[in-house]
VEXLO-928397 format. One record per residue (C-alpha): residue in three letters; residue number from 1; x, y, z. Coordinates in Angstrom, 2 decimals, always signed. Example, Ala and Ser with C-alpha at 12.3 -4.5 7.8 and 13.67 -1.06 7.14 Angstrom:
2
<code:Ala | pos:1 | u:+12.30 | v:-4.50 | w:+7.80> .
<code:Ser | pos:2 | u:+13.67 | v:-1.06 | w:+7.14> .
//
This chain:
169
<code:Met | pos:1 | u:-34.98 | v:-5.90 | w:-16.86> .
<code:Lys | pos:2 | u:-35.06 | v:-9.64 | w:-17.57> .
<code:Ser | pos:3 | u:-31.59 | v:-10.11 | w:-16.03> .
<code:Ile | pos:4 | u:-32.65 | v:-8.41 | w:-12.78> .
<code:Phe | pos:5 | u:-35.74 | v:-10.65 | w:-12.63> .
<code:Phe | pos:6 | u:-33.66 | v:-13.77 | w:-13.32> .
<code:Phe | pos:7 | u:-31.08 | v:-12.81 | w:-10.66> .
<code:Ser | pos:8 | u:-33.89 | v:-12.17 | w:-8.14> .
<code:Ile | pos:9 | u:-35.34 | v:-15.63 | w:-8.80> .
<code:Leu | pos:10 | u:-31.92 | v:-17.23 | w:-8.31> .
<code:Leu | pos:11 | u:-31.46 | v:-15.29 | w:-5.06> .
<code:Ile | pos:12 | u:-34.90 | v:-16.33 | w:-3.79> .
<code:Phe | pos:13 | u:-34.19 | v:-20.01 | w:-4.39> .
<code:Gly | pos:14 | u:-30.72 | v:-19.76 | w:-2.84> .
<code:Leu | pos:15 | u:-28.88 | v:-20.48 | w:-6.06> .
<code:Val | pos:16 | u:-26.77 | v:-17.33 | w:-5.78> .
<code:Leu | pos:17 | u:-25.06 | v:-16.88 | w:-2.47> .
<code:Pro | pos:18 | u:-23.77 | v:-13.50 | w:-1.44> .
<code:Thr | pos:19 | u:-19.99 | v:-13.60 | w:-1.29> .
<code:Ala | pos:20 | u:-18.34 | v:-12.77 | w:+2.00> .
<code:Ala | pos:21 | u:-15.94 | v:-9.88 | w:+1.95> .
<code:Gln | pos:22 | u:-12.36 | v:-11.05 | w:+1.80> .
<code:Thr | pos:23 | u:-9.98 | v:-10.09 | w:+4.56> .
<code:Pro | pos:24 | u:-6.76 | v:-8.31 | w:+3.59> .
<code:Ala | pos:25 | u:-4.82 | v:-11.49 | w:+4.42> .
<code:Glu | pos:26 | u:-7.05 | v:-13.54 | w:+2.11> .
<code:Lys | pos:27 | u:-6.67 | v:-10.93 | w:-0.63> .
<code:Ile | pos:28 | u:-2.86 | v:-11.03 | w:-0.28> .
<code:Gln | pos:29 | u:-2.97 | v:-14.81 | w:-0.67> .
<code:Gln | pos:30 | u:-5.37 | v:-14.63 | w:-3.63> .
<code:Leu | pos:31 | u:-3.09 | v:-12.12 | w:-5.38> .
<code:Gly | pos:32 | u:-0.11 | v:-14.43 | w:-4.82> .
<code:Leu | pos:33 | u:+1.84 | v:-11.75 | w:-2.96> .
<code:Gln | pos:34 | u:+4.74 | v:-12.47 | w:-0.63> .
<code:Val | pos:35 | u:+4.92 | v:-10.16 | w:+2.39> .
<code:Pro | pos:36 | u:+8.56 | v:-9.75 | w:+3.46> .
<code:Glu | pos:37 | u:+10.10 | v:-9.80 | w:+6.89> .
<code:Ile | pos:38 | u:+10.30 | v:-6.33 | w:+8.40> .
<code:Ser | pos:39 | u:+13.66 | v:-4.68 | w:+7.89> .
<code:Gln | pos:40 | u:+15.35 | v:-3.07 | w:+10.86> .
<code:Pro | pos:41 | u:+15.51 | v:+0.74 | w:+11.14> .
<code:Ile | pos:42 | u:+18.76 | v:+2.11 | w:+9.70> .
<code:Ala | pos:43 | u:+19.01 | v:+4.84 | w:+12.35> .
<code:Asn | pos:44 | u:+17.61 | v:+5.85 | w:+15.76> .
<code:Tyr | pos:45 | u:+13.84 | v:+5.60 | w:+15.19> .
<code:Val | pos:46 | u:+10.95 | v:+3.15 | w:+15.39> .
<code:Lys | pos:47 | u:+8.98 | v:+1.64 | w:+12.49> .
<code:Trp | pos:48 | u:+5.63 | v:+2.90 | w:+13.81> .
<code:Lys | pos:49 | u:+4.04 | v:+5.00 | w:+16.51> .
<code:Gln | pos:50 | u:+0.38 | v:+4.82 | w:+17.53> .
<code:Val | pos:51 | u:-1.42 | v:+7.91 | w:+18.84> .
<code:Gly | pos:52 | u:-5.05 | v:+7.22 | w:+19.69> .
<code:Asn | pos:53 | u:-6.55 | v:+5.40 | w:+16.70> .
<code:Leu | pos:54 | u:-3.95 | v:+6.75 | w:+14.27> .
<code:Leu | pos:55 | u:-0.93 | v:+4.68 | w:+13.34> .
<code:Tyr | pos:56 | u:+2.02 | v:+6.60 | w:+11.87> .
<code:Leu | pos:57 | u:+4.54 | v:+4.58 | w:+9.89> .
<code:Ala | pos:58 | u:+8.12 | v:+5.69 | w:+9.39> .
<code:Gly | pos:59 | u:+9.33 | v:+5.90 | w:+5.83> .
<code:Ser | pos:60 | u:+9.88 | v:+2.56 | w:+4.12> .
<code:Gly | pos:61 | u:+11.74 | v:+1.81 | w:+0.94> .
<code:Pro | pos:62 | u:+12.52 | v:-1.15 | w:-1.28> .
<code:Lys | pos:63 | u:+15.73 | v:-3.00 | w:-1.94> .
<code:Ile | pos:64 | u:+15.66 | v:-1.36 | w:-5.37> .
<code:Tyr | pos:65 | u:+18.27 | v:+1.34 | w:-5.82> .
<code:Gly | pos:66 | u:+18.87 | v:+4.13 | w:-8.27> .
<code:Lys | pos:67 | u:+17.45 | v:+7.33 | w:-9.63> .
<code:Val | pos:68 | u:+14.21 | v:+7.19 | w:-11.63> .
<code:Gly | pos:69 | u:+14.74 | v:+8.97 | w:-14.92> .
<code:Ala | pos:70 | u:+18.41 | v:+7.94 | w:-15.08> .
<code:Asp | pos:71 | u:+19.01 | v:+4.45 | w:-13.66> .
<code:Leu | pos:72 | u:+15.39 | v:+3.31 | w:-13.55> .
<code:Ser | pos:73 | u:+12.36 | v:+3.69 | w:-15.82> .
<code:Thr | pos:74 | u:+8.93 | v:+4.80 | w:-14.63> .
<code:Glu | pos:75 | u:+7.84 | v:+1.14 | w:-14.76> .
<code:Glu | pos:76 | u:+10.79 | v:+0.09 | w:-12.58> .
<code:Gly | pos:77 | u:+9.92 | v:+2.92 | w:-10.19> .
<code:Tyr | pos:78 | u:+6.32 | v:+1.63 | w:-10.09> .
<code:Ala | pos:79 | u:+7.67 | v:-1.82 | w:-9.18> .
<code:Ala | pos:80 | u:+9.82 | v:-0.24 | w:-6.45> .
<code:Ala | pos:81 | u:+6.76 | v:+1.52 | w:-5.01> .
<code:Lys | pos:82 | u:+4.79 | v:-1.75 | w:-5.10> .
<code:Ala | pos:83 | u:+7.66 | v:-3.53 | w:-3.30> .
<code:Thr | pos:84 | u:+7.60 | v:-0.76 | w:-0.72> .
<code:Gly | pos:85 | u:+3.88 | v:-1.39 | w:-0.33> .
<code:Leu | pos:86 | u:+4.60 | v:-4.99 | w:+0.64> .
<code:Glu | pos:87 | u:+7.07 | v:-3.75 | w:+3.27> .
<code:Val | pos:88 | u:+4.39 | v:-1.35 | w:+4.57> .
<code:Ile | pos:89 | u:+1.90 | v:-4.23 | w:+4.79> .
<code:Ala | pos:90 | u:+4.46 | v:-6.20 | w:+6.82> .
<code:Val | pos:91 | u:+4.88 | v:-3.27 | w:+9.22> .
<code:Leu | pos:92 | u:+1.10 | v:-2.83 | w:+9.49> .
<code:Gln | pos:93 | u:+0.73 | v:-6.54 | w:+10.29> .
<code:Ala | pos:94 | u:+3.39 | v:-6.32 | w:+13.02> .
<code:Ala | pos:95 | u:+1.92 | v:-3.12 | w:+14.46> .
<code:Thr | pos:96 | u:-1.72 | v:-4.26 | w:+14.51> .
<code:Gly | pos:97 | u:-1.53 | v:-8.05 | w:+14.78> .
<code:Asp | pos:98 | u:-4.45 | v:-8.16 | w:+12.32> .
<code:Leu | pos:99 | u:-4.71 | v:-6.23 | w:+9.06> .
<code:Gly | pos:100 | u:-8.49 | v:-6.31 | w:+9.56> .
<code:Arg | pos:101 | u:-8.03 | v:-3.67 | w:+12.27> .
<code:Ile | pos:102 | u:-7.27 | v:-1.06 | w:+9.63> .
<code:Lys | pos:103 | u:-10.29 | v:+1.20 | w:+9.31> .
<code:Gln | pos:104 | u:-8.83 | v:+3.28 | w:+6.51> .
<code:Phe | pos:105 | u:-5.67 | v:+4.66 | w:+4.99> .
<code:Val | pos:106 | u:-5.57 | v:+8.37 | w:+5.70> .
<code:Lys | pos:107 | u:-2.45 | v:+9.90 | w:+4.15> .
<code:Val | pos:108 | u:+0.49 | v:+8.71 | w:+2.08> .
<code:Leu | pos:109 | u:+3.66 | v:+10.63 | w:+1.29> .
<code:Gly | pos:110 | u:+5.54 | v:+9.11 | w:-1.62> .
<code:Met | pos:111 | u:+9.05 | v:+10.35 | w:-2.36> .
<code:Val | pos:112 | u:+10.74 | v:+9.40 | w:-5.61> .
<code:Asn | pos:113 | u:+14.53 | v:+9.54 | w:-5.96> .
<code:Cys | pos:114 | u:+14.66 | v:+11.07 | w:-9.44> .
<code:Thr | pos:115 | u:+16.44 | v:+13.37 | w:-11.82> .
<code:Ser | pos:116 | u:+15.65 | v:+17.08 | w:-11.63> .
<code:Asp | pos:117 | u:+13.71 | v:+17.00 | w:-14.92> .
<code:Tyr | pos:118 | u:+11.62 | v:+13.91 | w:-14.10> .
<code:Thr | pos:119 | u:+7.91 | v:+14.71 | w:-13.66> .
<code:Ala | pos:120 | u:+6.03 | v:+11.39 | w:-13.48> .
<code:Gln | pos:121 | u:+6.27 | v:+10.90 | w:-9.71> .
<code:Pro | pos:122 | u:+2.51 | v:+10.15 | w:-9.42> .
<code:Ala | pos:123 | u:+2.85 | v:+7.29 | w:-11.94> .
<code:Val | pos:124 | u:+5.64 | v:+5.79 | w:-9.81> .
<code:Ile | pos:125 | u:+3.78 | v:+6.06 | w:-6.50> .
<code:Asn | pos:126 | u:+0.73 | v:+4.48 | w:-8.15> .
<code:Gly | pos:127 | u:+2.60 | v:+1.19 | w:-7.62> .
<code:Phe | pos:128 | u:+1.96 | v:+1.65 | w:-3.90> .
<code:Ser | pos:129 | u:-1.55 | v:+3.09 | w:-4.20> .
<code:Asp | pos:130 | u:-2.75 | v:+0.41 | w:-6.63> .
<code:Leu | pos:131 | u:-1.51 | v:-2.32 | w:-4.27> .
<code:Met | pos:132 | u:-3.25 | v:-0.82 | w:-1.22> .
<code:Val | pos:133 | u:-6.58 | v:-0.64 | w:-3.08> .
<code:Ala | pos:134 | u:-6.11 | v:-4.20 | w:-4.40> .
<code:Val | pos:135 | u:-5.50 | v:-5.52 | w:-0.87> .
<code:Phe | pos:136 | u:-7.72 | v:-3.27 | w:+1.27> .
<code:Gly | pos:137 | u:-10.44 | v:-2.20 | w:-1.19> .
<code:Glu | pos:138 | u:-12.09 | v:+1.13 | w:-0.38> .
<code:Lys | pos:139 | u:-10.22 | v:+1.25 | w:+2.94> .
<code:Gly | pos:140 | u:-6.97 | v:+1.41 | w:+0.95> .
<code:Lys | pos:141 | u:-7.86 | v:+4.65 | w:-0.86> .
<code:His | pos:142 | u:-5.97 | v:+7.58 | w:+0.60> .
<code:Ala | pos:143 | u:-4.99 | v:+11.21 | w:+0.32> .
<code:Arg | pos:144 | u:-1.52 | v:+11.35 | w:-1.18> .
<code:Ser | pos:145 | u:+1.46 | v:+13.46 | w:-2.11> .
<code:Ala | pos:146 | u:+3.96 | v:+12.19 | w:-4.69> .
<code:Val | pos:147 | u:+7.12 | v:+14.27 | w:-4.85> .
<code:Gly | pos:148 | u:+10.52 | v:+14.06 | w:-6.46> .
<code:Val | pos:149 | u:+13.64 | v:+14.35 | w:-4.33> .
<code:Gly | pos:150 | u:+17.32 | v:+14.66 | w:-5.22> .
<code:Ser | pos:151 | u:+18.38 | v:+11.67 | w:-3.12> .
<code:Leu | pos:152 | u:+17.13 | v:+9.12 | w:-0.60> .
<code:Pro | pos:153 | u:+18.98 | v:+7.07 | w:+2.03> .
<code:Asn | pos:154 | u:+21.24 | v:+4.41 | w:+0.49> .
<code:Asn | pos:155 | u:+20.10 | v:+5.61 | w:-2.96> .
<code:Met | pos:156 | u:+16.79 | v:+3.71 | w:-2.67> .
<code:Ala | pos:157 | u:+14.37 | v:+4.45 | w:-5.51> .
<code:Val | pos:158 | u:+11.38 | v:+5.47 | w:-3.39> .
<code:Glu | pos:159 | u:+10.44 | v:+6.09 | w:+0.22> .
<code:Ile | pos:160 | u:+6.85 | v:+6.04 | w:+1.45> .
<code:Glu | pos:161 | u:+5.31 | v:+7.25 | w:+4.73> .
<code:Val | pos:162 | u:+1.80 | v:+6.20 | w:+5.76> .
<code:Ile | pos:163 | u:-0.86 | v:+7.18 | w:+8.28> .
<code:Val | pos:164 | u:-3.74 | v:+4.77 | w:+8.89> .
<code:Glu | pos:165 | u:-6.76 | v:+4.90 | w:+11.17> .
<code:Leu | pos:166 | u:-7.47 | v:+1.79 | w:+13.23> .
<code:Glu | pos:167 | u:-10.82 | v:+0.35 | w:+14.27> .
<code:Asp | pos:168 | u:-11.70 | v:+0.72 | w:+17.95> .
<code:Lys | pos:169 | u:-10.78 | v:-2.36 | w:+19.94> .
//
């Protein structure tokens, strides 16, 4: 009770200023993250497609190769998913012009290139999910599927598809 009273007094006298919410770009800088250049599609498709206020991103993957459970550990898979998250952020920046336009993440499909007996796909895709929440806060929380697959293009470790809702202009 005393701490609430003390905080109220500080607030009244202007000694505690409410902190402004950080933008995703500020959060990226604060976290010391490096957003990469967008890679070019490896086939006949586009990186994103907007329909109304929904932005659909094509699958993205890292420059980390191999099969989780054989060539890579769960921790290395997590790092691959986090690296993929940085690629997704780069695509979102290019598609929106301002990461602040993202109203919320809606759905994420995380595919893990893994052995047939590997079962920790959610722990791998957490590398992506944890990054989105760190950068976007509550807006970064999403519905998600994390599945294992027998192979991915160019033997990349993970591939992630994303759907986000954008703020009205």
